[in-house]
Structure formats: structure tokens, C-alpha cells
C-alpha positions in Angstrom: 15.3 -14.7 61.8 12.4 -12.5 60.7 13.6 -8.9 61.0 11.1 -6.1 61.3 12.5 -3.6 58.7 11.0 -0.6 60.5 12.9 -1.6 63.6 16.1 -1.9 61.6 15.6 1.7 60.3 14.9 2.8 63.9 18.2 1.2 65.2 20.3 2.4 62.3 19.1 6.0 62.5 19.3 6.0 66.3 23.0 5.0 65.9 23.3 7.8 63.3 24.3 5.6 60.4 23.1 6.2 56.8 22.3 3.2 54.6 25.7 3.7 52.9 27.5 3.9 56.2 25.9 0.7 57.5 26.5 -1.2 54.3 30.1 -0.2 54.3 30.6 -1.8 57.7 28.8 -5.1 57.0 30.7 -7.5 54.7 28.4 -8.9 52.1 25.7 -6.2 52.4 25.2 -3.7 49.6 23.5 -0.4 50.0 21.1 -1.4 47.3 20.0 -4.6 49.1 19.7 -2.6 52.4 17.5 0.0 50.7 15.2 -2.6 49.2 14.9 -4.4 52.6 14.1 -1.2 54.4 11.3 -0.6 51.9 9.9 -4.0 52.6 10.8 -5.3 49.1 13.7 -7.7 49.7 15.2 -10.1 52.2 18.5 -10.5 54.0 20.3 -13.7 54.9 20.4 -14.8 58.5 24.2 -14.3 58.4 23.8 -10.6 57.3 21.1 -10.1 59.8 23.3 -11.3 62.7 26.1 -9.0 61.5 23.8 -6.1 61.5 22.5 -6.9 65.0 26.0 -7.2 66.3 27.2 -4.0 64.7 24.3 -1.8 65.8 24.4 -3.3 69.3 20.7 -3.8 69.7 19.4 -7.1 71.1 17.6 -9.5 68.8 14.4 -9.0 70.7 14.3 -5.4 69.6 14.2 -6.2 65.9 11.0 -8.4 66.2 9.1 -5.8 68.3 7.3 -2.7 67.2 7.9 0.8 68.5 5.5 3.2 67.0 4.3 5.7 69.6 3.1 8.4 67.2 4.9 11.5 68.3 3.7 14.0 65.7 3.5 17.3 67.6 7.0 17.9 68.9 7.5 21.6 69.5 10.8 23.2 68.5 12.1 26.7 69.0 13.5 26.8 65.5 12.6 23.6 63.7 14.1 24.8 60.4 17.5 25.2 62.1 17.6 21.6 63.3 19.5 19.2 61.1 18.0 15.8 60.3 20.3 13.9 62.6 19.3 16.0 65.7 15.6 15.8 64.8 15.7 12.0 64.5 17.6 11.8 67.8 14.9 13.8 69.5 12.0 11.8 67.8 13.5 8.4 68.5 14.3 9.4 72.1 10.7 10.3 72.6 9.5 7.1 71.1 11.9 5.0 73.3 10.6 6.8 76.4 7.1 5.9 75.4 8.1 2.3 74.7 9.8 2.0 78.1 6.7 3.4 79.8 4.6 0.7 78.0 7.0 -2.0 79.0 6.8 -0.9 82.6 3.0 -1.0 82.4 3.3 -4.8 82.6 4.6 -4.5 86.2 3.5 -1.1 87.4 0.0 0.4 87.9 0.2 4.1 86.8 -2.2 6.6 88.3 -5.5 6.8 86.4 -5.9 9.5 83.8 -8.6 11.6 85.4 -8.9 14.6 83.1 -11.7 14.9 80.6 -10.8 15.6 76.9 -12.8 18.5 75.6 -13.4 19.2 71.9 -13.2 22.9 70.8 -15.5 22.0 68.0 -18.3 21.6 70.6 -18.2 25.4 71.1 -15.6 25.7 73.9 -12.6 28.1 73.8 -9.2 27.2 75.1 -9.7 29.8 77.9 -13.0 28.1 79.0 -11.3 24.7 78.8 -8.4 25.9 80.9 -10.8 27.2 83.6 -12.6 23.9 83.6 -9.4 21.9 84.0 -8.2 24.2 86.8 -11.5 23.6 88.6 -11.2 19.8 88.0 -7.7 19.9 89.5 -9.0 21.8 92.6 -7.2 25.1 91.9 -9.0 28.2 93.1 -9.2 31.2 90.7 -6.5 33.2 92.6 -4.2 30.2 93.1 -1.0 29.9 91.2 -0.1 26.4 89.8 2.7 25.4 92.3 3.6 21.7 92.2 2.9 21.4 88.5 4.8 18.1 88.0 2.9 16.5 90.9 -0.4 18.0 89.7 0.0 16.4 86.2 1.2 13.1 87.5 -1.5 12.8 90.2 -4.0 13.2 87.3 -2.4 10.3 85.3 0.0 12.1 83.0 3.6 10.6 83.0 6.2 13.4 82.7 9.8 12.9 81.7 12.6 15.4 81.4 14.9 14.8 78.5 18.5 16.3 78.3 18.6 17.5 74.6 19.2 20.4 72.3 17.8 23.8 73.4 15.9 24.0 70.1 13.4 21.4 71.4 10.8 22.5 73.9 8.5 19.5 74.5 6.1 17.0 73.2 2.9 15.2 74.3 1.5 12.0 73.0 -0.3 8.8 73.9 1.8 5.6 74.0 0.8 2.5 72.0 -0.9 1.3 75.2 -2.7 4.6 75.7 -0.6 6.2 78.5 -0.6 10.0 78.2 3.0 11.3 78.3 4.7 14.7 78.3 8.4 14.9 77.5 10.1 18.3 78.1 13.7 19.7 77.8 15.4 19.5 81.1 17.8 22.3 80.3 15.3 25.3 80.4 14.5 27.7 83.1 11.8 26.7 85.6 9.3 29.3 84.3 9.8 28.1 80.7 9.3 24.4 81.8 6.1 25.4 83.5 4.7 27.1 80.4 5.8 24.1 78.2 4.1 21.7 80.6 0.9 23.7 80.5 1.1 23.9 76.7 1.5 20.2 76.4 -1.3 19.6 78.9 -3.5 21.6 76.5 -2.6 19.4 73.6 -3.5 16.3 75.6 -6.8 17.7 76.7 -7.9 19.4 73.4 -6.1 17.6 70.6 -4.8 14.1 71.6 -6.6 12.1 74.3 -10.1 12.5 72.8 -9.1 11.6 69.2 -10.9 14.6 67.9 -10.9 15.6 64.3 -9.2 19.0 63.9 -10.0 21.1 60.9 -7.0 22.4 59.0 -7.9 26.0 59.5 -7.3 25.8 63.3 -3.9 26.7 64.8 -3.4 24.1 67.5 -0.2 25.8 68.7 -2.1 29.1 69.3 -4.9 27.2 71.1 -2.3 25.5 73.4 -0.7 28.8 74.2 -4.1 30.4 75.0 -4.9 27.5 77.3 -1.5 27.7 79.0 -1.8 31.4 79.6 -5.2 31.0 81.2 -4.2 27.9 83.1 -1.1 29.6 84.7 -2.5 33.2 84.9 -6.3 33.2 85.2 -7.7 36.4 83.6 -10.4 36.8 86.2 -7.9 37.3 89.0 -4.8 38.6 87.2 -6.4 41.4 85.1 -6.8 43.9 87.9 -3.4 43.2 89.5 -1.6 43.8 86.1 -3.4 47.1 85.4 -0.9 49.8 84.5 1.9 47.3 85.0 5.4 48.7 85.8 8.8 47.2 85.2 9.5 47.4 88.9 6.5 45.2 89.7 7.4 42.3 87.4 9.6 40.4 89.9 6.8 40.4 92.5 4.3 39.1 90.0 6.8 36.5 88.7 7.4 35.1 92.2 3.7 34.8 92.9 2.5 33.4 89.5 5.7 31.5 88.8 5.8 32.6 85.2 8.3 34.6 83.2 8.3 38.4 83.2 7.9 38.3 79.4 4.8 36.1 79.7 3.3 38.4 82.3 3.8 41.4 80.0 2.1 39.5 77.2 -0.7 38.5 79.5 -1.2 42.0 80.7 -1.7 43.1 77.0 -3.9 40.2 76.1 -6.4 40.7 79.0 -6.5 44.5 78.5 -4.5 45.6 81.5 -2.1 47.6 79.5 -2.1 49.2 76.0 -0.1 47.9 73.1 2.3 50.9 73.4 2.9 50.0 77.1 3.4 46.4 76.1 6.1 47.4 73.6 7.8 49.7 76.1 7.9 47.1 78.8 9.4 44.5 76.4 12.0 46.9 75.2 13.0 47.8 78.8 13.0 44.1 79.8 15.3 43.3 77.0 17.5 46.3 77.6 17.9 45.6 81.4 18.2 41.8 81.5 18.1 40.4 78.0 15.5 37.9 76.7 17.2 34.8 78.3 18.5 36.1 81.6 15.5 37.3 83.6 16.1 37.7 87.4 14.4 35.4 89.8 14.4 31.6 89.3 10.9 30.5 90.2 10.1 27.3 92.1 9.3 24.1 90.3 9.0 20.6 91.7 10.3 17.4 90.1 8.6 14.6 88.1 8.7 11.3 90.0 6.6 8.6 88.3 9.0 7.5 85.6 12.1 7.4 87.8 10.3 5.8 90.7 9.1 3.0 88.4 12.7 2.2 87.5 13.6 2.1 91.2 10.7 -0.2 91.8 11.9 -2.6 89.1 15.3 -2.6 90.6 14.5 -2.7 94.3 11.1 -4.4 94.6 11.4 -6.7 91.5 15.1 -7.1 91.9 16.2 -6.5 88.3 19.8 -5.5 87.5 20.3 -2.8 84.9 21.3 -5.4 82.4 18.3 -7.6 83.2 16.0 -4.7 82.8 17.5 -3.8 79.4 17.1 -7.4 78.3 13.5 -7.6 79.5 12.6 -4.5 77.6 14.6 -5.5 74.5 16.8 -2.5 74.5 20.6 -2.0 74.6 22.0 -1.1 78.1 23.3 2.2 76.9 19.9 3.2 75.6 18.2 2.3 78.8 20.7 4.2 80.9 20.4 7.3 78.7 16.8 7.8 79.7 17.0 6.5 83.3 18.4 8.1 86.4 18.2 5.7 89.3 19.4 8.2 91.9 16.1 10.1 92.1 12.4 9.5 92.4 10.0 8.8 95.1 6.3 8.4 94.4 3.3 6.2 95.1 3.3 3.5 92.5 2.0 0.0 93.1 3.6 -3.2 91.8 1.2 -5.5 89.9 1.6 -9.0 91.3 
């Protein structure tokens, strides 16, 4: 059997085994031979290959496929504090989600990606681009972004929530088949999810979908933050309402704009509604009264539906069992179940016949 060594690395690291660990569990396999094979320099006997496949509990089909899904812009709260095992778990999880989405593409017609990628190098600012995207999505200047998951999905972006470490915020990428995807941490507050989704939308529009060349001097994270702030809190409308902002007014603004109090304070400073001294004072008072992670008022957010509904469609309309679906995708059953919840999801997808 011809084994794709990159898939072997994928499966081994996904199961959290080092080369030494795996070699110690496979009779007849040395760490040296495994290392050479994973560098594309050696071969393994069919007997050893079968032992590896059995031990790692990945189907044979997985090892002859190719999962790439270049996920290069994952955003972490404290990337330096994440150990290698956790980082790989997040990265492989995102790649598997992208792979599953591409496998579903054979049977499901996703909504068309309707948003126009825009290159900052053509003279546009993140703020201008955010205003254009809001207009393209049919949002009036004074309108908060309410059903943000539905808004993204109806414009052809597949959104998945991933239960993982709090140090990971989110990621956006194009799958191998060109499907735009956003994956976010399911464990955060709704206002944080909304900002992360807007931040990742910015990456898709300005940095990913168009394949633009980005000079090294540019800070794409700051650009995405600037886009997200304008997308969620348009300066033209919010500037006057935040003038001379008071701590007692934050809850009302948070309920309307569906953004965190901290982001509203920052926005007030950035658009010139308050001074820097006022900005510092409000942040100190916010932290003193509620802390940085326990703001009052949990804002509304809807739920993503496309990914989960597609699975229900495979099960109900195409009559796959969980095991058959895992086999069709070339994944272990436990891996498939980790990223799928069949109890939710309802959306307008069409089966391709």
C-alpha cells in the first residue's frame, strides 16, 4: 500500500504521539525508519503500514488522501502560552473541518460566495471596505449587525463553532475546493464571538479570497480589527451617540450595538467622541466594577446552521449512518463525531442529485 507520509504525520500528531511513542508501540518499526519515511526518504513494509493504520485507528482511505487546507492565520489570545500539542490539535481540527466541508461539497450545494474581495493596495482603507461590505449586505448606517451567523452564511461563508482552549479565538481560510470558512471558539461570550466573526470576515475580504499580495510592512491583524470596529459600530452613526460617554450608558449601548463595553469605550476614543484621559478612566472603572471578563448583559447572537444542516441532510435525505458517513469521508468515527452535532441545524441547503 502506498502511504502518503504527510497523512501519516497528520494522523500521528492528531493522536498526540511523537515518532518515538509510535515506534515504541509498533513491533518492527524503529524511530529512525519512521523519521526517514516522514521526510519522504524511506519506505515501510506493508506489514508495518498495516500495524500503524490499526494502531492509529484511521481508515486506509485516509492515508492515500491529502488534507492540506492552508490554515495559516489562526488567531490566538496568547500564542506563546500554547504548547505544541494544543496548537497542533487546533490546527488539525481546523484542517479536518475544512476537509469535511469539501467532502460534503460532492453532495451539497453551498450558498454562493457573494462578497467582493477588495485589495487595500488599490487605495482602500479597512474602514472604507467595511462600509462597502455593510452596504453590500443591505445594512443601513444606523443598523446593528443582528443575525451575524445568518448574514455570513447567506453570503456564502460557512461558519463552524469549535469547542477548544480559550487561548484560541478564530480562523478564516479557503478550503482546498475554494469554500470560504470561518471557525471560532464556541466557549466565548456572544459579544466576543461577534467581534471575532467580523475580524475573520475582514481577513476573507481583504487578505484571503482575492489572493492579494500583502507587503510585509502591513499589519493584517490591525487591519482586521479596524474593519471589524467599523463593520459592527459605524463611525458615521455612533460618533455622536458616544460623545462624552458615561459608564452608566454602556449597558444601553451594548444592548443596541451588541458589542462589548470595552469595545465601545475603545470605539469612542478612536472616533474622537472621548479624550484619551476619559478613555483611561472608563477602562479603569469598567475593570474595577465588573472585571475584564465579566461584563453585565449577555448580548444576542444567532446560531450557525449550514455545517450542521449538511450533516443532517446526509443522514436523513441521503440515508447515511454515522459509520457510513465516516467511511465515505475517510475519517475515523470518533473524529467525525468530534466536529458534528446532529441534534441542531436547520437551513436551506439543496442536495445535488
